[in-house]
C-alpha positions as CSV (number, residue, x, y, z in Angstrom):
1,X,15.1,-42.9,-23.1
2,X,14.8,-39.2,-22.5
3,X,12.6,-37.8,-19.8
4,X,10.4,-34.8,-20.2
5,X,11.7,-32.1,-17.9
6,X,9.1,-30.4,-15.8
7,X,9.2,-26.6,-16.0
8,X,10.6,-25.1,-12.9
9,X,8.2,-22.8,-11.2
10,X,9.5,-19.7,-9.6
11,X,8.1,-18.8,-6.2
12,X,8.1,-15.2,-5.2
13,X,7.0,-13.3,-2.2
14,X,5.3,-9.9,-1.9
15,X,4.8,-7.9,1.3
16,X,1.4,-6.3,2.2
17,X,0.7,-3.6,4.8
18,X,-0.6,-4.8,8.1
19,X,-4.4,-5.5,8.2
20,X,-6.5,-7.6,10.5
21,X,-9.8,-7.2,8.6
22,X,-8.8,-10.1,6.3
23,X,-7.9,-7.6,3.6
24,X,-11.5,-6.6,3.0
25,X,-11.3,-3.0,4.2
26,X,-8.9,-0.4,5.4
27,X,-7.8,-0.8,9.0
28,X,-6.0,2.5,9.8
29,X,-3.0,1.1,11.5
30,X,-0.7,0.2,8.6
31,X,2.9,1.0,9.4
32,X,3.6,2.4,5.9
33,X,1.9,2.9,2.5
34,X,0.0,6.0,1.5
35,X,0.1,8.7,4.2
36,X,-3.0,10.6,5.1
37,X,-2.2,13.8,6.9
38,X,-5.5,15.6,7.2
39,X,-6.7,14.1,10.4
40,X,-6.0,14.8,14.0
41,X,-4.1,11.6,14.0
42,X,-2.3,10.9,10.7
43,X,-2.4,7.4,9.3
44,X,-1.2,5.2,6.5
45,X,-3.3,2.9,4.3
46,X,-2.5,0.4,1.5
47,X,-4.4,-0.2,-1.6
48,X,-4.0,-3.9,-1.0
49,X,-6.3,-3.6,2.1
50,X,-9.3,-4.4,-0.2
51,X,-7.7,-7.3,-2.1
52,X,-10.1,-9.8,-0.6
53,X,-13.2,-7.9,-1.6
54,X,-15.7,-9.9,-3.7
55,X,-15.7,-7.4,-6.6
56,X,-11.9,-7.7,-6.9
57,X,-12.0,-11.5,-6.6
58,X,-14.7,-11.8,-9.2
59,X,-12.4,-10.1,-11.8
60,X,-9.3,-11.8,-10.3
61,X,-7.5,-8.5,-9.9
62,X,-5.6,-7.1,-6.9
63,X,-3.0,-4.6,-5.8
64,X,0.6,-5.4,-4.9
65,X,3.1,-2.6,-4.2
66,X,5.8,-4.8,-5.7
67,X,4.1,-4.3,-9.1
68,X,3.7,-0.5,-8.7
69,X,7.3,0.6,-9.1
70,X,8.8,-1.7,-11.7
71,X,7.7,-3.2,-15.0
72,X,7.2,-6.9,-14.5
73,X,7.5,-8.9,-17.7
74,X,5.7,-12.2,-18.1
75,X,3.7,-14.2,-15.6
76,X,4.8,-15.2,-12.1
77,X,3.9,-18.8,-11.3
78,X,3.2,-18.1,-7.7
79,X,3.5,-15.2,-5.3
80,X,3.3,-15.8,-1.6
81,X,1.6,-13.0,0.3
82,X,3.3,-12.0,3.5
83,X,2.9,-9.2,6.1
84,X,4.6,-8.0,9.2
85,X,2.6,-7.7,12.4
86,X,4.2,-4.8,14.4
87,X,2.5,-6.0,17.6
88,X,4.3,-9.3,17.9
89,X,7.2,-8.4,15.4
90,X,6.3,-11.4,13.3
91,X,6.2,-12.0,9.5
92,X,3.3,-14.2,8.5
93,X,2.5,-16.0,5.3
94,X,-1.1,-15.0,4.6
95,X,-1.9,-16.5,1.2
96,X,-0.9,-17.2,-2.4
97,X,-1.6,-15.9,-5.8
98,X,-1.0,-18.0,-8.9
99,X,-0.4,-17.0,-12.5
100,X,0.2,-13.3,-11.7
101,X,0.7,-10.7,-14.5
102,X,1.0,-7.0,-14.3
103,X,-1.9,-5.0,-15.7
104,X,-1.4,-2.4,-18.5
105,X,-2.5,1.2,-18.5
106,X,-5.0,0.5,-21.3
107,X,-6.9,-1.9,-19.0
108,X,-7.6,0.7,-16.3
109,X,-10.7,2.4,-17.8
110,X,-12.5,-0.9,-18.1
111,X,-11.8,-1.8,-14.5
112,X,-12.8,1.6,-13.3
113,X,-16.1,1.4,-15.2
114,X,-16.7,-2.1,-13.7
115,X,-16.1,-0.8,-10.2
116,X,-18.2,2.4,-10.7
117,X,-21.1,0.2,-11.9
118,X,-20.9,-1.8,-8.7
119,X,-20.9,1.2,-6.3
120,X,-17.2,0.7,-5.4
121,X,-16.6,4.2,-4.1
122,X,-19.4,4.1,-1.6
123,X,-17.9,0.9,-0.2
124,X,-14.5,2.6,0.1
125,X,-16.1,5.6,1.7
126,X,-17.8,3.4,4.3
127,X,-14.4,1.7,4.9
128,X,-12.7,5.0,5.7
129,X,-15.7,6.2,7.7
130,X,-15.3,3.2,9.9
131,X,-11.9,4.3,11.0
132,X,-13.1,7.8,11.8
133,X,-12.1,9.5,8.5
134,X,-15.5,10.9,7.9
135,X,-14.9,12.7,4.6
136,X,-17.0,11.9,1.5
137,X,-14.9,9.8,-0.8
138,X,-14.6,12.5,-3.4
139,X,-13.0,14.6,-0.7
140,X,-10.5,11.9,0.2
141,X,-7.7,13.3,-1.9
142,X,-5.3,10.5,-1.1
143,X,-7.5,7.7,-2.3
144,X,-9.0,9.6,-5.2
145,X,-5.5,10.4,-6.5
146,X,-5.0,6.7,-7.1
147,X,-8.6,6.1,-8.2
148,X,-8.2,8.7,-11.0
149,X,-4.7,7.6,-12.0
150,X,-4.2,6.2,-15.5
151,X,-0.8,4.7,-14.6
152,X,0.1,1.2,-13.3
153,X,3.8,2.3,-12.8
154,X,4.0,5.4,-10.6
155,X,5.1,6.8,-7.3
156,X,3.5,5.9,-4.0
157,X,-0.1,7.0,-3.9
158,X,0.0,8.0,-7.6
159,X,-0.7,4.6,-9.3
160,X,-4.1,3.1,-10.0
161,X,-5.8,1.1,-7.2
162,X,-5.3,-2.2,-9.1
163,X,-2.1,-3.4,-10.8
164,X,-2.2,-7.2,-11.2
165,X,-4.4,-10.0,-12.6
166,X,-4.1,-13.6,-11.3
167,X,-5.4,-17.0,-12.3
168,X,-6.1,-18.3,-8.7
169,X,-6.0,-16.9,-5.2
170,X,-5.9,-18.4,-1.8
171,X,-6.3,-16.3,1.4
172,X,-5.7,-18.4,4.5
173,X,-8.0,-18.3,7.5
174,X,-6.3,-16.9,10.6
175,X,-5.6,-20.4,12.1
176,X,-3.7,-21.2,8.9
177,X,-1.3,-18.3,8.9
178,X,2.3,-19.5,8.9
179,X,4.7,-17.8,11.4
180,X,7.7,-17.3,9.1
181,X,9.7,-15.5,11.7
182,X,9.7,-18.5,13.9
183,X,10.8,-20.8,11.1
184,X,13.2,-18.3,9.3
185,X,14.3,-15.7,11.8
186,X,16.4,-13.9,9.2
187,X,13.3,-13.0,7.2
188,X,12.4,-10.0,9.3
189,X,15.5,-8.1,8.2
190,X,15.9,-9.6,4.7
191,X,12.3,-8.8,3.4
192,X,11.4,-5.4,4.7
193,X,10.2,-3.4,1.6
194,X,6.7,-3.3,0.1
195,X,7.9,-2.4,-3.4
196,X,10.3,-5.3,-3.8
197,X,9.2,-8.7,-5.2
198,X,11.4,-11.3,-3.4
199,X,12.5,-14.6,-4.9
200,X,12.0,-17.3,-2.4
201,X,15.3,-19.2,-1.9
202,X,15.0,-22.8,-2.8
203,X,15.9,-23.8,0.8
204,X,12.9,-21.8,2.0
205,X,10.3,-23.0,-0.4
206,X,9.2,-25.9,1.8
207,X,7.9,-23.4,4.3
208,X,5.7,-21.7,1.8
209,X,2.7,-24.0,1.4
């Protein structure tokens, strides 16, 4: 009697810039990402720093840098969200996205209209103002370059602010973050890049809840 084989689900991981605002607004101390030079103190920010915003979650859309550089065909069963904390030199598992697909260029205008209708740019302006970048958002050339982009695949700071749609999201509370460096010390050197989507080795999967 034959058994129905269960479809193997691929587990991937994608790295985010460092953020301690629960990915609801820009923090100003990302170690890499989009460089802002026109301040007394230059800083980086990542478009993923707003992934946990209600307007994004309502549409089930987000930004992952690992979906900016390359065409991703099909749907990823699960993507573990990880980030590196430079203060304690630790990689943490922060959450998961299920059923992830890359957006297409033709979907950008509808999403931009949706965000415009919900006062998105004012929210972003307030986010930057809170870290002492006091420009009006229309003068924030680094963010507006991405906002006005009509491309999902592009260089750093040149792609649209959103690039994926997902079926379900889970963002852990801080006491649920998983210290991956403690469990898998090699991870600090193996998974260093934002623009790479990493396949979680089978022997590591048990650590990615």
